[in-house]
N, C-alpha and C positions, 0 to 999 in steps of 0.2 A: 203388721197390723196397721190400721189407720184410725186416727182420731176423727171425730166428726164435729164440725162446728156449724151452727145455724146462722144463716144470713138474715138480714132484715126482711127479705122477701119470703122467708119461710122455707127456702130451699136448704137442703143439707148438703154441705160440700165436704169432701174427704180431704183432710190435710195430713201429709205424711209426718210421721214422728220417728225419731231414732229409737230403735229397739235394743234394749240391753238384755232382755230375757228371751233369748232365741237358742236354737240348737247350736249356733256359732259360739255363744257364751259358754254353753256346757262343754262343747268340744274344745274350745280355747282353754278352759280351766283344766280339763283332763290332759290336754297337750302340755301345758305348763308343768303340771305335777309330774307327768311322765318324763319330761326333759330334765327336771330337777333330779329325779330318781336315777336316770341314766348317767347324767354328768357326775353325780356324786359317786356312782358306782365305779367311775374311772378316777376317783380321787380329786376331782376339780374343787377349787376354792369357791367361795361365795361369788367372788368377782368373775371367775371363769364361768360359773353356772349362770350368773346374771346375763353375761354376754351371750351365752348359748341360748338361753331362754328367749331373750329379746330378739336375737337374730332369727331364731326358728319361728317365733310368733309372727314377725314381720313378713318373712318369706311365705309362710302358710297363709297369712292374711291376704297378701298380694295375689297368690294363686287362687284363693277362694273368691276374692273380689273379681278377678278375671273370669273365673268359671261362672260366677253368678251373673255377671254382665252378659256373657255369651248365651247362657241358658235363658235369661229373661228376654234378651233381644230376639231370640229365635224360638221362644216358648210355644207359640201357637201359630200355625200357618194362617196367614192373612192378618195377623196381629200387627197393628201399625205403631208399636212402641218404638220410639227413636232410640238410637244407641246411647245418647245422653241420658234419657229417662231410665234405660236399663242399668246404666252405670250408677246413677243416683239411687235407684232402688236397691241394687246390690250393696252399695256403700252404706246405706242406712241399716240394712240387715246385718252387715258384717262388723259393725262397731263393737258388738259384744265379744268378738274374737280378740280385739285389742284390749278392751277394758278388763277382760279376764286375767290379764297378766299384771295389772297394776299393783294390787295388794301383795301378791307373792314377790314381785320384783322389789317392792319397798323393803320387805324383810331381807331379801338377798343383798340389797344395797347397804343395809345396816351392817350386815356381816362383812361386806366388802370394805366398808369404812372402819371396820373393827370396833364399831359401837357395841356389837354383840358378837360372841364367838360364832365361827362358821357353822358348827353343828346346830347351834340354837337357831341361827338364821334359816337353815334348811328345814328344820322341824317346824318352825313358825310358818314358813312359806307353804309347806305341805298342809298344815292344819288350816291355814287361811283358805287354801283351795277347797278343803272339805267344807268349811263354813260358807264359802261362796256357793258351792253346789247345793248345800242344805237350804240356803236362802232362796236360790232359784226354784227348788222343788216346792218350798213353802209358798212362795209368791204365786207360782202357777196355780196351785191348788186353791189358794185364797182368792185369786182373780176369778176363778170359776165358781166361787161361792160354796166350796166344799166345807164340810164340818171340820172342827178342830182335830179329831182323830185322823181324818183323811189328810189334812194339811201336814200333820206330824209324820204320818206314814210316807207321804210324798217327799217330805224333807229328808227323811232317813234313807229312802230308796235312792234319791239323787246323790246324797252324801256318800252312799256306799261306793260309788265310783272313786271318790277321793280316798276313801279308806283302803280300797283295793290298791291304789298307788302307794300308800304308806306301807301296806303289807308287803308289796313288792320291794320297797326299799329295805325293809327289815330282812327279807329273805336274800337280797343281793349282798348285804353286808354280813 
């Protein structure tokens, strides 16, 4: 999406903004929760889980950034978008992929530093993922001016993906 700013001449100019509420932020959050579930299924510690999560997120982010750049660069025949512009556009869109890992990673780091037990760190990280997804669902509905019931429903629907990961963890163990 673009913000718009008005110049003194009355023209409206599009200015790019970094997007945190994108499909990449939803996908990144689900990916993080999935990696936590899988790593814990193999008996990994919080430290090992953190390393796996961060490594996976960075690799997927780089692949997504590359794919977004290529797709934007060749999106429309005759489109004159430069490679640099395509890269910057893909970079702005993909930031949510990285930010999705921050809160769960902090919980895992607390477990790795033994500030909290490993099991607590994992559960906190997973529930933070659910909260992030719920927040995304709520924000999107609110941004479109939907009523409170629709906002709550949107929040619950988006959070359901995180709850599915938690149920997967319960069934794996």
